[in-house]
C-alpha positions in Angstrom: 77.0 123.3 66.7 77.2 124.9 70.1 80.7 125.3 71.6 81.2 122.8 74.4 82.5 124.2 77.7 86.0 123.3 78.7 85.9 120.6 81.4 88.1 122.8 83.7 86.1 125.9 83.3 84.1 127.3 86.3 81.9 130.3 85.8 81.9 133.3 88.0 78.4 132.5 89.1 79.4 129.0 90.2 82.3 130.4 92.2 80.0 132.9 94.0 77.4 130.2 94.7 80.0 127.8 96.1 81.7 130.5 98.4 79.6 131.1 101.5 81.6 133.1 104.1 81.5 131.4 107.5 82.8 131.8 111.0 83.7 129.2 113.6 82.2 129.9 117.0 82.9 128.5 120.5 80.1 128.6 123.0 79.2 128.2 126.6 75.5 128.0 127.3 74.4 128.0 131.0 70.7 127.9 132.0 69.1 129.5 135.0 69.5 127.6 138.3 66.6 126.2 140.3 65.2 127.9 143.4 64.5 126.2 146.8 61.9 126.2 149.5 61.3 126.0 153.2 63.3 123.2 154.9 64.2 122.4 151.3 66.9 120.7 149.3 69.3 123.0 147.4 68.3 124.1 143.9 69.9 122.3 141.0 72.4 124.2 138.8 71.3 125.3 135.3 72.3 123.0 132.5 75.9 123.6 131.2 77.0 122.9 127.6 80.2 123.9 125.8 82.2 123.0 122.7 85.5 124.5 123.9 88.2 122.0 123.2 89.8 120.6 126.3 86.9 121.6 128.6 83.9 119.6 129.8 80.1 119.9 129.4 78.0 119.2 132.4 77.8 115.8 133.9 81.5 115.2 133.3 81.0 114.7 129.5 83.4 115.8 126.7 83.0 119.1 125.0 80.6 119.0 122.1 81.3 119.3 118.4 82.5 122.6 116.8 80.0 125.0 115.3 80.4 126.8 111.9 78.0 129.6 111.2 77.3 131.8 108.2 78.3 135.5 108.1 75.3 137.8 107.7 72.8 135.2 109.1 71.0 135.7 112.4 71.1 133.2 115.2 68.7 133.1 118.2 69.9 133.5 121.8 68.0 133.2 125.0 69.4 133.7 128.5 67.3 131.9 131.2 66.4 133.4 134.5 66.8 131.7 137.8 63.9 129.9 139.5 62.1 131.6 142.4 62.4 130.5 146.0 59.3 129.7 148.1 58.1 129.7 151.7 55.2 127.9 153.3 53.9 127.1 149.8 53.9 123.3 150.2 55.8 123.2 146.9 59.3 122.8 145.6 61.2 125.8 144.5 60.7 126.9 140.9 62.9 125.4 138.3 65.2 127.7 136.3 64.5 128.7 132.7 66.3 127.3 129.7 69.2 129.1 127.9 69.9 128.6 124.2 72.1 129.6 121.3 71.3 128.5 117.8 70.7 124.7 118.0 72.1 124.4 121.6 69.7 124.4 124.5 70.6 124.0 128.2 67.8 123.0 130.5 66.9 125.1 133.6 68.0 123.6 137.0 65.5 121.6 139.0 63.9 123.2 142.0 64.8 122.0 145.5 62.1 119.9 147.2 60.3 121.3 150.2 60.2 119.1 153.2 58.6 115.7 152.5 59.1 116.3 148.8 61.5 114.9 146.2 63.8 117.2 144.3 62.8 118.3 140.8 64.7 117.0 137.7 66.4 119.6 135.4 69.7 120.5 133.8 71.0 119.5 137.2 68.5 118.0 139.7 67.2 119.7 142.8 68.0 118.3 146.2 65.3 116.5 148.2 63.6 117.9 151.2 63.9 116.1 154.5 63.2 112.4 154.4 60.1 110.8 155.8 58.2 107.7 154.6 59.1 106.8 151.9 62.6 108.6 151.9 62.8 111.5 149.5 65.2 111.5 146.6 67.0 114.2 144.6 65.9 115.1 141.0 67.9 113.8 138.1 70.1 115.8 135.8 70.2 115.8 132.0 72.9 113.8 130.3 75.7 116.2 129.1 74.3 119.1 131.2 74.5 118.2 134.9 74.2 115.9 137.8 71.5 114.7 140.1 70.5 116.2 143.5 71.1 114.6 146.8 68.6 112.7 149.0 67.0 113.7 152.3 67.7 112.1 155.6 65.5 112.1 158.8 63.6 115.0 160.2 66.0 117.9 159.3 68.5 116.6 156.7 67.9 117.9 153.2 69.9 117.1 150.0 72.2 119.4 148.1 71.3 120.5 144.6 73.2 118.9 141.7 76.0 120.8 140.0 77.4 120.8 136.5 80.6 119.1 137.8 79.4 116.8 140.5 76.2 115.4 142.2 74.5 117.1 145.1 75.5 115.5 148.4 72.8 113.4 150.2 72.2 114.5 153.8 74.8 112.7 155.9 72.4 112.5 158.9 69.1 113.7 160.2 70.8 116.8 161.6 73.2 117.6 158.7 72.0 118.7 155.3 74.0 118.0 152.1 76.2 120.4 150.2 75.5 121.5 146.6 77.4 119.8 143.8 80.4 121.7 142.3 80.3 123.5 139.0 82.8 123.5 136.1 85.6 125.9 135.2 85.8 127.5 131.7 88.4 129.8 130.2 86.3 130.8 127.3 86.6 134.5 128.4 90.4 134.3 128.7 90.2 133.8 132.5 89.1 130.6 134.3 85.7 131.1 135.9 83.6 128.4 137.6 79.9 128.3 137.0 77.0 125.8 137.6 77.2 125.1 141.4 74.2 123.5 143.2 72.6 125.0 146.2 73.1 123.7 149.8 70.2 122.1 151.7 68.5 124.0 154.4 67.8 122.8 158.0 66.9 124.4 161.4 68.6 126.0 164.4 70.9 123.4 166.1 71.6 121.5 162.9 74.1 122.1 160.1 73.0 123.4 156.7 74.6 122.5 153.4 77.0 124.9 151.6 76.6 125.9 148.0 78.8 124.2 145.4 81.6 126.1 143.8 80.3 128.1 140.8 77.6 130.2 142.3 75.5 127.8 144.5 73.8 129.4 147.4 74.3 128.3 151.0 71.4 126.7 152.9 69.9 128.4 155.9 70.4 127.2 159.5 68.6 129.7 161.8 64.9 128.9 162.2 62.9 131.0 159.7 66.1 131.9 157.8 66.3 132.5 154.1 68.6 130.4 151.9 71.2 132.3 149.9 70.4 133.1 146.3 72.5 131.5 143.5 74.9 133.9 141.9 73.7 135.8 138.8 75.0 134.7 135.5 76.5 131.4 136.8 73.3 129.3 136.8 73.9 128.5 140.5 71.1 126.9 142.5 69.4 128.6 145.4 70.1 127.5 149.0 67.4 125.8 151.0 65.4 127.8 153.5 65.3 126.9 157.2 62.2 125.4 158.9 59.6 127.5 160.6 58.8 129.7 157.6 62.2 130.2 156.1 62.3 131.1 152.4 64.3 129.2 149.8 66.9 131.1 147.8 66.4 132.1 144.2 68.4 130.4 141.5 71.0 132.4 139.7 70.4 133.5 136.1 72.2 131.9 133.2 74.6 133.2 130.6 75.6 132.7 127.0 79.3 133.3 126.1 80.5 133.2 122.5 84.2 133.2 121.3 85.2 133.9 117.7 88.2 135.1 115.6 89.1 138.7 116.3 88.7 139.8 112.7 85.0 139.6 113.1 82.5 141.8 115.0 79.3 140.6 116.5 75.9 142.5 116.3 73.9 141.9 119.5 70.3 142.5 118.6 67.4 144.2 120.4 66.1 142.3 123.4 69.5 141.1 124.5 71.9 142.5 127.1 75.5 141.8 126.3 79.0 143.2 125.5 81.8 142.3 123.1 85.3 142.3 124.5 88.4 143.8 122.8 90.5 141.4 120.8 92.9 139.2 122.9 94.8 136.1 122.0 93.3 136.1 118.5 89.7 136.1 119.7 86.8 138.4 120.7 84.2 137.3 123.2 80.5 138.2 123.5 79.0 137.8 127.0 75.2 137.9 126.9 73.7 138.2 130.3 69.9 138.6 129.8 67.1 138.6 127.3 65.9 137.0 124.1 66.9 138.1 120.6 69.4 137.4 117.8 73.1 137.8 117.0 74.9 138.0 113.8 78.5 138.6 112.5 
């Protein structure tokens, strides 16, 4: 008769099969911001998602659940570019591109509407161009990523682009354009940095343009034919609206993916990605990935 195995016995094979080395990773994933257009609303900020405890994801929502990954496995990363600005194209600014890490995707910011156009929806919504009949409205944001853009008002008032931390401001009057919504601060790198600001609405000489939201949003243009300011690179900031009479809307700022993990581990950043790993500090290392598409592993 075969010898029965002791109830408390666990084979070496079973131990090996049950033990899968893992790593806990904190992330901040910011998409590219939206561009704007002539006499346009500000571009919306790129979608903003994080799981850092005590911080917020976009749209004033709580941080997401923790993420545990396997050592030796590869995980996909994409950093979205900012949307392009336009001039005399009879179209809204281009929306930004998505950023992603593993299962987390942040949507590109919506483009700011050209005059007589609504803002485009996105991670945060683009601001509307100047109002006419019917009034023009800002694009909507994505839940847990960002806020809506502001509305237009009258012949020269354009809405501000939505930010990760607050909505774009609707134009207060026909001669004053709305400010971009503010972004959110994160200390994932060890220092507090604000990202995800919406772009300010553009206008025309003699009127007041909107200012970009904190966190990389570009200012709107005031002087006739003037160009809106670009959103700041690697913040997902929206581009500022261009001024009337041929002004170009600003480009949206590119996104970023930042990863934080215990300092005993070292990341491998694969081909196709541009990024760096920090020295250990406070028990962590951080990888900041600023462009490209590829994979990472530990």
